[in-house]
C-alpha positions in Angstrom: 22.7 115.2 27.8 20.0 117.4 26.3 16.3 116.8 26.9 15.7 115.4 23.4 18.4 112.8 23.7 17.3 111.7 27.2 13.7 111.4 25.9 14.9 109.1 23.1 16.3 106.8 25.7 13.2 107.0 27.8 11.2 106.1 24.8 13.5 103.1 24.2 12.8 102.0 27.7 9.1 102.3 27.1 8.6 105.1 29.7 5.5 107.1 28.9 6.4 110.6 27.7 6.2 113.3 30.4 6.0 117.1 30.1 6.5 119.9 32.6 3.5 122.0 33.5 3.6 125.3 31.6 1.6 127.3 34.2 3.4 128.2 37.5 1.9 126.7 40.6 3.5 127.0 44.0 2.6 123.5 45.2 2.9 121.7 41.9 5.9 123.4 40.4 8.5 120.9 39.3 6.0 118.0 39.0 5.9 115.9 35.9 2.5 115.4 34.3 1.7 112.4 32.2 0.1 113.5 28.9 -2.5 110.8 29.1 -2.8 110.0 32.9 -2.5 111.6 36.3 1.1 112.1 37.4 2.7 109.1 39.1 6.4 110.0 39.1 7.9 113.1 40.6 10.2 114.9 38.3 13.9 115.1 39.3 15.9 117.3 37.0 19.4 116.0 36.5 22.4 117.9 35.3 23.2 117.8 31.6 25.6 115.0 31.0 26.8 113.1 27.9 27.0 109.4 27.7 30.3 108.6 29.3 32.8 106.3 27.5 34.9 103.6 29.0 37.8 104.7 31.1 41.1 103.0 30.7 42.7 103.3 34.1 42.2 100.1 36.1 41.9 99.9 39.9 42.8 96.2 39.9 45.9 95.0 38.1 45.7 93.3 34.7 47.4 90.3 36.0 44.9 89.8 38.8 42.1 90.1 36.3 43.7 87.5 34.0 44.2 85.1 36.9 40.5 85.4 37.9 39.2 85.0 34.4 41.3 81.8 33.9 39.9 80.4 37.2 36.3 81.1 36.2 36.8 79.6 32.8 38.3 76.4 34.3 35.8 76.2 37.2 34.2 72.8 38.0 33.0 73.7 41.5 29.4 72.8 40.9 27.4 70.7 38.4 26.7 73.6 36.1 30.1 73.2 34.4 28.9 70.0 32.7 26.1 71.7 30.8 27.5 75.1 30.0 28.6 76.2 26.6 30.8 79.1 27.9 31.3 80.7 31.3 30.0 84.3 31.5 32.6 86.2 33.5 31.5 89.8 33.2 32.0 92.7 30.9 32.7 96.4 31.0 35.0 99.0 32.6 37.2 97.3 35.2 37.5 100.6 37.1 33.9 101.5 36.9 32.1 103.5 39.6 28.9 101.4 38.9 28.8 97.6 39.1 25.6 96.0 38.0 24.8 92.4 39.2 22.2 90.2 37.6 21.1 86.7 38.4 22.5 84.1 36.0 23.2 83.7 32.3 20.4 82.7 29.9 20.7 80.9 26.6 22.0 83.9 24.7 24.6 84.7 27.3 25.7 81.0 27.5 26.3 81.1 23.7 28.1 84.4 23.6 29.9 84.4 27.0 28.6 87.9 27.8 26.0 89.0 30.4 22.8 90.8 29.4 22.5 90.3 25.7 19.3 90.0 23.7 16.2 92.1 24.4 16.9 92.4 28.1 20.4 93.6 27.4 19.1 96.1 25.0 16.7 97.5 27.6 19.5 97.6 30.2 21.6 99.6 27.7 18.7 102.1 27.2 18.3 102.4 31.0 21.9 103.3 31.4 21.8 105.8 28.5 18.8 107.5 30.1 21.1 108.6 33.0 24.1 109.4 30.8 26.0 106.2 31.0 27.4 104.1 28.2 27.2 100.4 28.7 31.0 100.1 28.5 31.4 102.7 31.3 30.0 100.3 33.9 30.8 96.8 34.9 28.2 94.1 34.4 28.3 90.6 36.0 26.0 87.9 37.4 25.6 86.1 40.6 26.3 82.9 38.6 28.9 82.5 35.9 27.2 79.5 34.3 23.7 79.0 33.0 21.3 76.8 35.0 19.6 74.3 32.7 16.3 75.6 31.5 16.9 79.0 33.1 15.8 77.6 36.5 16.6 79.5 39.6 20.1 78.9 41.0 20.6 76.5 43.9 22.1 77.5 47.2 25.2 75.4 46.4 25.6 77.0 43.0 25.5 80.5 44.4 27.9 79.5 47.1 30.4 78.1 44.5 30.3 81.3 42.5 30.3 83.8 45.4 34.1 84.1 45.8 34.4 85.0 42.1 31.9 87.9 42.4 33.6 89.1 45.6 37.0 89.1 43.9 35.5 91.1 41.0 34.1 93.6 43.5 37.5 93.9 45.2 39.2 94.6 42.0 36.7 97.1 40.7 35.9 98.9 44.0 32.8 100.6 42.6 31.2 103.6 44.2 27.7 102.0 43.9 26.3 98.5 43.1 22.9 97.9 41.4 21.2 94.6 41.9 18.7 93.8 39.1 16.1 91.3 39.9 15.0 89.3 42.9 17.6 86.5 42.6 20.5 88.9 42.6 19.1 91.1 45.4 18.2 88.1 47.6 21.7 86.5 47.3 23.6 89.8 47.7 21.6 90.9 50.7 20.8 87.5 52.2 17.1 88.3 52.3 13.9 87.0 50.8 12.1 90.3 50.7 10.4 91.2 47.5 12.1 93.6 45.1 9.2 96.0 45.5 10.1 96.3 49.2 13.9 96.4 48.6 13.9 99.1 46.0 14.0 102.8 46.8 16.4 102.1 49.8 20.1 102.2 50.1 21.6 98.8 51.2 25.2 97.9 51.8 27.2 94.9 50.6 30.3 93.1 51.9 33.0 94.1 54.3 33.6 97.3 52.4 29.8 98.2 52.8 29.5 99.2 49.2 26.2 101.1 48.7 23.8 99.0 46.8 20.4 99.7 45.1 17.8 97.2 44.0 15.6 97.5 40.9 13.6 95.2 38.7 15.3 93.0 36.1 15.0 94.1 32.5 13.5 90.8 31.5 10.7 91.4 34.1 10.1 94.8 32.6 9.6 93.2 29.2 6.8 91.2 30.8 5.5 94.0 33.0 6.1 97.3 31.2 3.9 99.1 33.7 6.7 98.8 36.2 9.1 100.9 34.1 8.1 104.1 35.8 9.4 102.7 39.1 12.7 101.8 37.5 13.0 105.4 36.2 12.7 106.5 39.9 15.4 104.0 40.8 17.7 105.3 38.0 17.3 108.9 39.1 18.3 107.8 42.6 21.3 105.9 41.2 22.3 109.0 39.2 22.2 111.1 42.3 24.4 108.6 44.2 27.0 108.4 41.4 27.2 112.2 41.2 27.1 113.0 44.9 23.4 113.9 45.0 
């Protein structure tokens, strides 16, 4: 991806424009300088890549996916089935190297049956494009498959009821890396109550397969706290490096 295209996606994320220093300096060479403020994010040049389209080869068989989707659609394991409009199974490339896990469906997701739609979904798409990934090149799911009323936090029982579905999705996809977005996803995947700010910028491991997992802020949180977007750009650069062997 050329620098102009990447900057367009950074602008869509709301990341302040950065420029490289023109003058050479032994200690500061390679640093990014904010046009309006002192530098806060170290520059990490990434190889030129184009946005990658969805691959067609599946790691898990189509029949296994169909069975799992039917089970989720018919699930009555917790009380959320009574208030949902649609289950939100997941979407994307079923042989993706990156699996993104959010918390639970909101009102838009409940209506459409797809995770991460609306403004938060648009920001997530821009985040992916900034590191050369099309939305349909990754797989996106949530900890919960049904919306909690009023967008309240999921209960322990609700998470436990949905956990086998998420684990089966992971087993079918076998991603190279997982990305947990937001505190609820991170806390339930890692069985911790540490704040996202303390969990990010570290490599964690999930499940028996010990799939590498990174944590970052939820796009909805970034819409409320745009000053945190520079930290997410750091997380995305780390994610890019892990996906590409860096």
